[in-house]
C-alpha positions in Angstrom: 122.1 46.9 107.1 125.1 47.7 109.3 125.0 51.4 108.6 123.1 53.3 111.3 121.4 55.9 109.0 120.4 53.4 106.3 119.1 51.0 108.9 116.7 53.7 110.1 115.6 54.4 106.5 115.1 50.9 105.1 111.9 50.0 107.1 110.1 53.2 105.9 111.3 52.7 102.4 110.1 49.1 102.4 106.6 50.1 103.6 106.3 52.8 100.9 107.5 50.5 98.2 104.8 48.0 99.2 102.3 50.8 98.9 103.5 51.7 95.4 103.2 48.0 94.5 99.6 48.1 95.5 98.9 51.4 93.7 100.0 50.0 90.3 96.7 48.1 90.3 94.5 50.5 92.1 95.3 53.7 90.0 93.9 52.2 86.8 91.0 50.4 88.6 89.7 53.5 90.2 90.0 55.4 86.9 87.8 52.7 85.3 85.2 53.2 88.0 85.2 57.0 87.8 85.5 57.5 84.0 82.5 57.7 81.6 82.1 54.3 79.9 82.7 55.8 76.5 86.0 57.3 77.5 87.5 54.8 79.9 90.5 54.1 77.8 91.5 57.7 77.6 91.1 58.4 81.3 92.9 55.2 82.3 95.9 56.3 80.2 95.7 59.8 81.6 95.6 58.5 85.2 98.6 56.3 84.6 100.6 59.1 83.0 99.6 61.6 85.7 101.0 59.3 88.4 104.4 59.4 86.8 105.0 62.2 84.3 104.5 65.2 86.5 107.7 64.2 88.3 109.6 65.2 85.2 108.0 68.6 85.2 108.9 69.0 88.9 112.5 68.2 88.2 112.7 71.0 85.6 110.6 73.7 87.3 111.9 73.3 90.9 115.6 73.0 90.3 116.2 76.6 91.3 114.5 76.1 94.7 115.5 72.5 95.6 119.0 71.8 94.2 120.8 72.8 97.4 118.4 71.0 99.8 119.7 68.0 101.8 118.9 64.5 100.5 116.9 63.5 103.5 114.8 66.7 103.2 114.1 66.1 99.5 113.0 62.6 100.2 110.9 63.6 103.1 109.1 66.4 101.2 108.3 64.1 98.3 106.9 61.5 100.7 104.8 64.1 102.5 103.3 65.5 99.3 102.4 62.0 98.1 100.8 61.2 101.5 98.7 64.3 101.4 97.7 64.1 97.7 96.9 60.4 97.7 95.2 60.6 101.1 92.8 63.2 99.7 91.5 60.8 97.0 89.8 58.3 99.4 88.4 61.2 101.5 86.8 62.9 98.6 85.6 59.6 97.2 83.9 58.8 100.5 82.0 62.0 100.4 81.0 61.6 96.7 83.1 64.7 95.8 85.6 63.0 93.5 85.3 63.0 89.7 87.7 61.7 87.2 89.3 65.1 86.4 90.0 65.8 90.1 91.3 62.3 90.5 93.8 62.7 87.7 94.8 66.2 89.0 95.5 64.7 92.5 97.6 61.9 91.0 99.7 64.4 89.1 100.1 66.5 92.2 101.2 63.5 94.2 104.2 62.8 92.0 105.3 66.4 91.4 108.3 66.1 93.7 109.0 62.5 93.0 112.1 63.0 90.8 113.6 65.1 93.6 112.6 62.5 96.2 114.3 59.7 94.2 117.4 61.9 93.8 117.4 62.5 97.6 117.4 58.8 98.3 120.2 57.9 96.0 122.2 61.0 97.0 121.9 59.8 100.6 123.3 56.4 99.6 126.3 58.2 97.9 127.0 60.4 100.8 126.8 58.0 103.7 128.5 55.0 102.1 132.0 54.6 100.8 132.2 54.4 97.0 133.0 50.7 97.1 129.5 50.1 98.7 127.4 52.2 96.3 126.4 49.1 94.3 125.4 47.2 97.4 123.3 50.1 98.8 121.6 50.6 95.5 120.9 46.9 95.1 119.2 46.8 98.5 116.8 49.6 97.5 116.2 47.9 94.1 115.6 44.6 95.8 113.0 46.1 98.2 111.2 47.6 95.2 111.2 44.3 93.3 109.7 42.4 96.2 107.0 45.0 96.4 106.1 44.4 92.7 105.4 40.8 93.6 103.6 41.3 96.9 101.8 44.5 96.2 99.2 43.5 93.5 97.8 40.5 95.5 97.4 42.7 98.6 95.7 45.3 96.4 93.3 42.7 95.0 92.2 41.7 98.5 91.7 45.4 99.5 89.7 46.1 96.3 87.5 43.1 97.0 86.6 44.2 100.5 86.9 48.0 100.3 87.3 49.1 96.7 90.2 50.7 94.9 90.0 54.0 97.0 90.9 51.9 100.0 94.1 50.8 98.3 95.1 54.4 97.7 94.3 55.2 101.4 96.8 52.5 102.4 99.3 53.8 99.9 99.0 57.3 101.4 99.6 55.8 104.9 102.8 54.1 103.7 104.1 57.4 102.4 103.3 59.1 105.7 105.5 56.5 107.3 108.3 57.2 104.9 107.9 61.0 105.4 108.2 60.6 109.2 111.2 58.4 108.7 113.2 61.0 106.7 112.0 64.0 108.5 112.4 62.8 112.1 114.4 59.6 112.2 117.4 60.6 110.2 119.5 62.6 112.7 120.7 66.0 111.7 124.3 65.8 110.7 124.2 62.1 110.0 124.3 62.7 106.3 127.4 64.6 105.2 126.6 67.8 103.3 128.8 69.3 100.6 129.3 73.1 101.2 130.3 73.9 97.6 127.5 75.8 95.9 126.6 75.7 92.2 124.2 77.5 90.0 124.1 74.7 87.5 120.7 73.0 87.0 120.5 69.3 86.7 120.4 69.1 82.9 123.3 71.5 82.6 125.3 69.2 84.9 124.5 66.2 82.7 125.4 68.1 79.5 128.7 69.3 80.9 129.8 65.7 81.8 129.7 63.6 78.6 129.8 60.3 80.5 126.5 61.2 82.2 124.8 62.5 79.0 125.8 59.2 77.2 124.5 57.1 80.1 121.3 59.0 80.3 120.7 58.7 76.6 121.3 55.0 76.8 118.8 54.6 79.7 116.2 56.7 77.9 116.4 54.6 74.8 116.3 51.4 76.7 113.2 52.2 78.7 111.6 53.9 75.7 112.0 50.8 73.5 110.5 48.7 76.4 107.4 50.9 76.7 105.4 49.4 73.8 105.4 46.0 75.7 102.8 47.4 78.1 100.4 47.7 75.2 101.5 44.9 72.9 101.8 42.1 75.5 98.1 42.2 76.8 96.8 42.4 73.2 99.1 39.5 72.2 97.7 37.4 75.1 94.1 38.2 74.5 93.9 38.4 70.6 96.8 36.3 69.3 96.8 33.6 71.9 93.1 33.8 72.8 94.1 33.3 76.4 92.7 34.5 79.7 94.0 37.2 82.0 95.7 34.4 84.0 98.2 34.0 81.2 99.0 37.7 81.2 99.4 37.5 85.0 101.8 34.6 84.4 104.0 36.9 82.3 104.1 39.6 84.9 104.6 37.3 87.8 107.5 35.6 86.0 109.0 39.1 85.4 108.5 40.0 89.0 110.1 36.9 90.4 113.0 37.4 88.0 113.3 41.0 89.3 113.5 39.8 92.9 116.2 37.3 92.1 118.0 39.9 90.0 118.0 42.3 92.9 119.5 39.7 95.2 122.2 38.9 92.8 123.1 42.6 91.9 125.1 43.1 95.1 127.6 40.5 94.0 128.5 42.3 90.8 130.8 44.8 92.6 133.9 43.0 91.2 132.6 43.3 87.6 133.5 46.2 85.3 130.4 48.4 85.4 130.2 49.9 81.9 130.7 46.6 80.0 128.2 44.8 82.4 125.6 47.5 81.9 125.8 47.4 78.1 125.8 43.6 78.2 122.6 43.6 80.2 120.9 45.6 77.5 122.0 43.1 74.8 120.8 40.2 76.9 117.5 41.8 77.8 116.6 42.5 74.1 117.6 39.0 73.1 115.3 37.5 75.8 112.4 39.6 74.6 112.6 38.3 71.0 110.8 35.0 71.6 107.7 36.9 72.5 107.7 38.3 68.9 108.9 35.2 67.1 106.0 32.9 67.8 107.7 30.8 70.5 105.5 28.5 72.6 103.9 30.4 75.5 105.8 28.5 78.2 109.1 29.5 76.5 108.0 33.1 76.2 107.0 33.3 79.8 110.4 31.8 80.9 112.3 34.2 78.7 110.3 37.1 80.1 111.2 36.0 83.6 114.9 35.9 82.7 114.5 39.4 81.2 113.1 40.5 84.6 116.2 39.0 86.2 118.3 41.6 84.3 116.0 44.6 85.0 117.2 45.5 88.6 120.9 45.0 87.8 120.6 47.5 85.0 118.9 50.1 87.1 121.3 49.6 90.0 124.5 49.6 87.9 123.5 52.7 85.9 122.7 54.6 89.1 126.0 53.6 90.6 127.8 54.8 87.4 125.9 58.1 87.8 126.9 58.4 91.4 130.6 57.7 90.7 130.7 60.1 87.7 129.2 63.1 89.4 130.9 65.5 91.8 129.2 65.3 95.2 128.0 68.9 95.2 126.2 68.3 91.9 124.7 64.9 92.7 121.1 65.8 93.8 120.4 68.0 90.7 122.0 65.5 88.3 120.1 62.6 89.8 116.9 64.6 89.6 117.5 65.2 85.9 118.2 61.5 85.5 115.0 60.6 87.2 113.0 63.0 85.2 114.2 61.6 81.9 113.6 58.0 83.0 110.1 59.0 84.2 109.4 60.3 80.7 110.9 57.4 78.7 108.6 54.5 79.5 105.3 56.4 79.2 106.4 57.8 75.8 107.3 54.4 74.6 103.9 53.1 75.9 102.2 55.8 73.9 104.1 54.7 70.8 102.8 51.1 71.5 99.3 51.9 70.2 100.3 53.0 66.7 102.9 50.2 66.5 100.3 47.6 67.3 97.9 49.1 64.8 100.6 49.0 62.1 102.4 45.8 62.9 100.2 43.8 65.1 101.0 42.9 68.7 103.5 40.3 67.7 105.2 42.7 65.3 105.4 45.4 68.0 106.9 42.9 70.5 109.5 41.8 67.9 110.4 45.4 67.1 110.7 46.3 70.8 113.1 43.4 71.6 115.1 43.8 68.4 115.5 47.6 69.0 116.8 47.0 72.6 119.3 44.4 71.4 120.5 46.6 68.6 120.8 49.5 71.1 123.0 47.3 73.3 125.3 46.3 70.4 125.7 49.9 69.3 126.6 50.9 72.9 129.1 48.1 73.1 130.7 49.3 69.9 131.0 52.9 71.2 132.4 51.6 74.5 135.0 49.4 72.8 136.1 52.3 70.5 136.4 54.7 73.5 138.3 52.2 75.6 140.8 51.6 72.7 141.3 55.3 72.3 141.9 55.9 76.0 144.4 53.0 76.0 146.3 54.6 73.2 146.3 58.0 74.8 147.3 56.7 78.3 149.5 53.6 77.8 150.6 51.8 80.9 147.9 53.1 83.2 146.8 49.5 84.1 150.0 48.9 85.9 148.8 50.3 89.2 145.8 48.9 91.1 143.0 46.8 89.8 143.0 46.9 86.0 139.3 46.8 85.8 138.9 49.8 88.1 141.6 51.6 86.2 139.9 51.0 82.9 136.5 52.1 84.2 138.0 55.2 85.7 139.6 56.1 82.4 136.3 55.6 80.6 134.8 58.2 82.9 137.7 60.6 83.0 138.2 60.4 79.3 134.6 61.4 78.9 135.2 64.5 81.0 133.5 63.3 84.2 136.3 64.5 86.5 138.3 67.7 86.5 
């Protein structure tokens, strides 16, 4: 909050995060309204996928044109495109010119630059803050997003009641217009240090060249992929296995959202913890907390455990982003973060798509049990690899812990030993 550039950016970021929190509900609701009754399930899935997946395509296809752009420019262009594309939806709807195909196409267009926009935001954090404050800066952005996941859906519900789902998307477009104006006009030129070194490497080439990054990205992909089936299995578990109402499902999501808000507030205090072991430990804890949902625990216990899992979600995202920032040379950071965002954008929808066959084969409870167990096993495997690598670097570089903070030294060796620094 004390940094001049970030202080200008945070209000716009908070407003747009609230808009995204509202859109989570409105995107599917408008798809239900526009789609033919017989094909509603297909079109709802396509709308949800279009709103996220095209960002991965943008990360791959636009690297040649965007990788040398400044972070504020990338974030501003992303917000501008989202404002225009999402704003077109309620206008066309009002004139009766919007069908479900055009709706899905506009959703896809709105997110085409989103991987680059996210990369711009986190590159800005890395360039204007000293390295010791990366975690705190990332935690603030994560916290704002978590609060929006709690406040956004109730506001969207009110707007849907009084104006319909297209009204929610109009409000979402307005919030992105605010964010676009923030980055394009309220971030003074020269306030974000630029790196003059040029590179022809695309984002994925950067990640492949730095083993620490490729390992971290693979870990994140697997984590989010294994969580994806929950979005299919949990609603079916509540409705079919428990025979409960939508209010019980809302209780699960609300508990997760409240946990996420608290987790975001606590993340900034983890700066003294070793980042790699903490990140891996979070995965083990998250998977363990998911298991009661698939083991027949009482509903109250499952809801509480799901809330504690939500507590761990923002710290993982923030810590993994901080590791990415610390492990990547400044000149390569935007394209590396864009590649990271693209992979993460893909992982959850792919896991969600897998949820349908899993539920059909194992039932909702079986799918939840498999999801939690797979996440926990992933964490244990990552912890084993980390322990072996740490032991190997200690044997190769005895006595390095003598200078400075031993935890910082060990984390640095983990990265350097993986080839992250020249």
